C-alpha positions, 0 to 999 in steps of 0.5 A: 500499499502507498504512503501518499496523502489522499485529500481532494487537493491531491487529486491532481494531474500527477494522480490521474497520470499514475491511475491511467498511465496517460495525460488526463484533464479532469473537471472540478469534483462533484460530491454524490450521495450521502456516504456516512463513512466515505466521500464520493466525488464524480470527476469528468475526464478528458484524454487523447487515450480512448481507453480513459473513461469520460467520468469516474467516481473517486471514493475517499475518507470522510471529511467529517472527523467522527465519521473518518475516525469510525472508518479508520477504527473499524478498518472500513477504508482498509478493507474496501481497498483490499477487497478491490485489489485482492478479492474482487476479480475472483467473484462474479458479482457486478460491481463498478470497475476499479481503476485504482485503490490505495490505502495509506497505512500511516494516516488511514486515508484512501483513494479508490477510482471506480467506474461511473455507473450513472445513469443507474439509480440507487435503490431506496431502503425506505420505499422498498423494491418490487419483486423484479428488482429483488430477483435481480439483487438475489441473482447478484448475491449468488454471483457473490457467494457462489464462486468462493463457496466453502473455499478454505483459502479464505481463512488465509486472508487475515483482513476479512471480518469473521465472527468468533466465539467472543462475538456473541457476548460482544454483540449481546453487550452492544444490543443490551446497551443500546436497546433503551435508546432504540426503544425510546425512539421507536417503540411507537412505530413498532407497536403500530407496525407489529403490535405488542408481539413486536415489542416482546420480540425485541426484548426476548431476542436480547438474551438469545444473541449468543445463540444466534451467533453460535449458530452461524456454521459452515460452509462460509464464503465471501460476504458483503455485510450490508447487502441492502437496497441503498447499496444496490444500483439499478439500470435506468436505461434499456442497455444499463447494467441491471443491478450492480453492487457498491459499498464494499467497506464490510467484506467478510468471511462467513455464512452467506445466508445472513446477506440473503435474509437481510436483503429480502427482509427489509428490501421487500414490503411485507406483503411482497415478502410473504408472497415471494420470500421462498421463491427468492430463497430457491432462486439463490439456491439455484444460483449457488448450485449453478457453480457445481456446489452440493447445497443442503436446501434445509440448511439454507432455509433453517439459516434463513428463518434464524437470520431474519433477526440480523436486520434488527440487531443491525437497526438497534445497534447502528441507529444509536452509533451514527449521526442522526438524520430524518432519513436515517431515523426512518430507514432504521424504523422500516428496517426494524419493523420489517425484520421484526415481522420477518422474524415473528412469521418465520419463527426465528427465536424458536430456532435459537 
């Protein structure tokens, strides 16, 4: 990894020559999206070399000191650079092409130069998606998990996130710590959407978290860690990329069914999920099997039912540790209520 500083001011003609190997003229950057941990900038490029794209997106560390400290402390920046440099090429999932990725180990800054996916549109976690979009997302998920399903060499990649025996106790402690603040914000919404049973579910889950973590057994694969609509881009034109996956800050090595249940549970509105969730699980299984893997269908479905709670755990903890915004509050509300319903209807707690 490099030792140069990566700030907006350092993205100059010398930088572009390092990336593309030729002279490039770039526009002033335009900030895109509302990344809480990273900052995305779009640059228009011109060059005499036709291989240089007309625009790119550069991902950098957040200018906000708190968010930047989070990205460094949780190794989000480091992991995203290493994902693109070391793992991405071995996977079939559609993601932006990466032209350059570097991490400054001394100060934690990064620069990742990515294919500009516009005019693709970001999914919307609050609005949800239709079943056609859900199918596209599940197919891409099988293209993420399938190529390295049960690949023992993944254990040799030291920077990937993994769950160990201590994680159950750690996650239980965080959930217990943040549950009162979460309920202070969201009790009314939970009762309105899920009834008293939903509130009971939130409370009963607390002491079952160690069992939930312990139940994540092999086969393991490369996981995304935050596979939801806000991190998916959908085509807006007939020749666009149908679905591509962004935000590779939390790649892990573990049980992939968590990604599947997390996406289905909050991506679809509850009536659509009830109608289509097992069709989508079967679509995922077929995708994994297309790589030649023997898949225990009952194993996948039992894990799916248990993993229905993964989004609720995320909502309880994450809602209390990121800066609050109106959209963020609403997003955590819909994640929590949709995953509570998914968990209740799949009997998740009884499986722990």
